[in-house]
C-alpha atoms as an extended CHARMM CRD file, in Angstrom:
* protein
*
        82  EXT
         1         1  ALA       CA              0.0000000000        0.0000000000        0.0000000000  PROA      1               0.0000000000
         2         2  ARG       CA              1.1860000000        3.5090000000       -0.7740000000  PROA      2               0.0000000000
         3         3  GLN       CA              1.8820000000        5.8070000000        2.1350000000  PROA      3               0.0000000000
         4         4  PHE       CA              1.5050000000        8.9470000000        0.0120000000  PROA      4               0.0000000000
         5         5  PRO       CA             -0.8860000000        9.8150000000       -2.8030000000  PROA      5               0.0000000000
         6         6  VAL       CA              0.5350000000        9.2110000000       -6.2790000000  PROA      6               0.0000000000
         7         7  THR       CA             -0.5750000000       10.9630000000       -9.4620000000  PROA      7               0.0000000000
         8         8  VAL       CA              0.5630000000        9.5660000000      -12.8000000000  PROA      8               0.0000000000
         9         9  HSD       CA              1.3160000000       11.9550000000      -15.6770000000  PROA      9               0.0000000000
        10        10  PHE       CA              2.3790000000       10.6760000000      -19.0640000000  PROA      10              0.0000000000
        11        11  ALA       CA              2.4740000000       11.6550000000      -22.7060000000  PROA      11              0.0000000000
        12        12  ARG       CA             -0.3780000000       10.2330000000      -24.7480000000  PROA      12              0.0000000000
        13        13  ARG       CA              2.0870000000        9.4940000000      -27.5290000000  PROA      13              0.0000000000
        14        14  THR       CA              5.7280000000        8.5600000000      -27.1810000000  PROA      14              0.0000000000
        15        15  ALA       CA              8.0900000000       10.7250000000      -29.2010000000  PROA      15              0.0000000000
        16        16  MET       CA             10.2510000000        7.9940000000      -30.6750000000  PROA      16              0.0000000000
        17        17  LEU       CA             12.9420000000       10.2510000000      -32.1290000000  PROA      17              0.0000000000
        18        18  ASP       CA             13.3980000000       12.6730000000      -29.2550000000  PROA      18              0.0000000000
        19        19  TYR       CA             11.9510000000       11.0210000000      -26.1730000000  PROA      19              0.0000000000
        20        20  LEU       CA             14.6510000000       12.4410000000      -23.8670000000  PROA      20              0.0000000000
        21        21  ASN       CA             13.7880000000       16.0590000000      -24.6440000000  PROA      21              0.0000000000
        22        22  GLU       CA             10.0820000000       15.2570000000      -24.3920000000  PROA      22              0.0000000000
        23        23  ALA       CA             10.6190000000       13.6770000000      -20.9630000000  PROA      23              0.0000000000
        24        24  LEU       CA             12.6580000000       16.7350000000      -19.9320000000  PROA      24              0.0000000000
        25        25  LYS       CA              9.8920000000       19.1210000000      -21.0540000000  PROA      25              0.0000000000
        26        26  LYS       CA              7.2210000000       17.0540000000      -19.2570000000  PROA      26              0.0000000000
        27        27  ALA       CA              9.2140000000       16.9380000000      -15.9920000000  PROA      27              0.0000000000
        28        28  VAL       CA              9.9050000000       20.6900000000      -16.0460000000  PROA      28              0.0000000000
        29        29  LYS       CA              6.2390000000       21.4220000000      -16.7890000000  PROA      29              0.0000000000
        30        30  ILE       CA              5.0900000000       19.1880000000      -13.9210000000  PROA      30              0.0000000000
        31        31  HSD       CA              7.6210000000       20.7710000000      -11.5740000000  PROA      31              0.0000000000
        32        32  ARG       CA              6.5460000000       24.3110000000      -12.4180000000  PROA      32              0.0000000000
        33        33  LYS       CA              2.7620000000       23.8350000000      -12.5550000000  PROA      33              0.0000000000
        34        34  LEU       CA              1.8980000000       21.2790000000       -9.8820000000  PROA      34              0.0000000000
        35        35  PRO       CA              2.3390000000       21.1970000000       -6.1070000000  PROA      35              0.0000000000
        36        36  GLY       CA              5.6600000000       19.9710000000       -4.7050000000  PROA      36              0.0000000000
        37        37  GLY       CA              6.5700000000       16.3250000000       -4.8470000000  PROA      37              0.0000000000
        38        38  GLY       CA              8.8580000000       13.8440000000       -6.5230000000  PROA      38              0.0000000000
        39        39  ILE       CA              9.0650000000       13.1350000000      -10.2310000000  PROA      39              0.0000000000
        40        40  LEU       CA             10.2570000000        9.7230000000      -11.3970000000  PROA      40              0.0000000000
        41        41  ILE       CA             11.5870000000        9.3270000000      -14.9440000000  PROA      41              0.0000000000
        42        42  PHE       CA             12.5780000000        5.8850000000      -16.2080000000  PROA      42              0.0000000000
        43        43  LEU       CA             15.6000000000        5.8890000000      -18.5320000000  PROA      43              0.0000000000
        44        44  THR       CA             17.5520000000        3.0440000000      -20.0570000000  PROA      44              0.0000000000
        45        45  GLY       CA             21.2500000000        3.8300000000      -19.6730000000  PROA      45              0.0000000000
        46        46  ARG       CA             23.9190000000        5.7680000000      -17.8180000000  PROA      46              0.0000000000
        47        47  ARG       CA             24.3970000000        8.3210000000      -20.6180000000  PROA      47              0.0000000000
        48        48  GLU       CA             20.6760000000        9.0920000000      -20.6890000000  PROA      48              0.0000000000
        49        49  ILE       CA             20.5610000000        9.4220000000      -16.9090000000  PROA      49              0.0000000000
        50        50  ASP       CA             23.6160000000       11.7080000000      -16.7820000000  PROA      50              0.0000000000
        51        51  TRP       CA             22.2370000000       13.8310000000      -19.6440000000  PROA      51              0.0000000000
        52        52  MET       CA             18.8300000000       14.1550000000      -17.9400000000  PROA      52              0.0000000000
        53        53  VAL       CA             20.3250000000       15.0380000000      -14.5420000000  PROA      53              0.0000000000
        54        54  ASN       CA             22.4550000000       17.7720000000      -16.1190000000  PROA      54              0.0000000000
        55        55  LYS       CA             19.5970000000       19.1840000000      -18.1820000000  PROA      55              0.0000000000
        56        56  LEU       CA             17.1530000000       19.1680000000      -15.2540000000  PROA      56              0.0000000000
        57        57  ASP       CA             19.7440000000       20.8750000000      -13.0760000000  PROA      57              0.0000000000
        58        58  GLN       CA             20.2340000000       23.5680000000      -15.7370000000  PROA      58              0.0000000000
        59        59  GLU       CA             16.5000000000       24.0870000000      -16.3230000000  PROA      59              0.0000000000
        60        60  LEU       CA             15.4470000000       24.1320000000      -12.6830000000  PROA      60              0.0000000000
        61        61  ASN       CA             18.2650000000       26.4320000000      -11.5750000000  PROA      61              0.0000000000
        62        62  LYS       CA             17.9330000000       29.0000000000      -14.3860000000  PROA      62              0.0000000000
        63        63  GLY       CA             18.2780000000       32.4920000000      -12.9960000000  PROA      63              0.0000000000
        64        64  ARG       CA             19.2900000000       31.2600000000       -9.5510000000  PROA      64              0.0000000000
        65        65  LYS       CA             22.6050000000       31.3750000000       -7.7960000000  PROA      65              0.0000000000
        66        66  ARG       CA             24.4120000000       28.0750000000       -8.1650000000  PROA      66              0.0000000000
        67        67  THR       CA             23.3480000000       26.7860000000       -4.7640000000  PROA      67              0.0000000000
        68        68  ARG       CA             21.6150000000       23.6640000000       -6.0560000000  PROA      68              0.0000000000
        69        69  ALA       CA             18.2000000000       25.1030000000       -5.2140000000  PROA      69              0.0000000000
        70        70  ARG       CA             16.5910000000       21.9910000000       -6.6220000000  PROA      70              0.0000000000
        71        71  VAL       CA             17.7520000000       18.4750000000       -5.9350000000  PROA      71              0.0000000000
        72        72  VAL       CA             18.1080000000       16.0630000000       -8.8150000000  PROA      72              0.0000000000
        73        73  ALA       CA             19.0730000000       12.5350000000       -7.7930000000  PROA      73              0.0000000000
        74        74  LYS       CA             20.2480000000        9.5630000000       -9.7850000000  PROA      74              0.0000000000
        75        75  ILE       CA             18.7820000000        6.3350000000       -8.4910000000  PROA      75              0.0000000000
        76        76  ARG       CA             19.7030000000        3.0590000000      -10.1030000000  PROA      76              0.0000000000
        77        77  ASP       CA             19.2770000000       -0.6130000000       -9.5350000000  PROA      77              0.0000000000
        78        78  GLY       CA             22.2790000000       -2.6810000000      -10.4860000000  PROA      78              0.0000000000
        79        79  PRO       CA             24.9180000000       -2.0100000000      -13.1280000000  PROA      79              0.0000000000
        80        80  LEU       CA             23.9730000000        0.1350000000      -16.0930000000  PROA      80              0.0000000000
        81        81  ASN       CA             25.1560000000       -0.6160000000      -19.5760000000  PROA      81              0.0000000000
        82        82  GLU       CA             26.3620000000        2.2460000000      -21.7370000000  PROA      82              0.0000000000
C-alpha cells in the first residue's frame, strides 16, 4: 500500500525520435505547474541518466545562484550498460 498519494502523468504518444527532450519538457512542466513532490523518470542507460540530470539541473536552476536550489538525484538498480 502507498503511504503517500501518487498521481501519474504521461504523454499520450511517445516521441520515438526525441523522447529524452520530451521527458525533460514534461518533468519541467510538472515541476513548475503542480504542487511539490517527486518526479520519477525511467531511462535506459547511464548516458541518458547523466544527460537528464544535467539538463534538469540547468533548467530548474535557471536564474538562480548556483546553490543547487533543486535536488536532482540519480537512483539506479544494479549495473547500467552504456
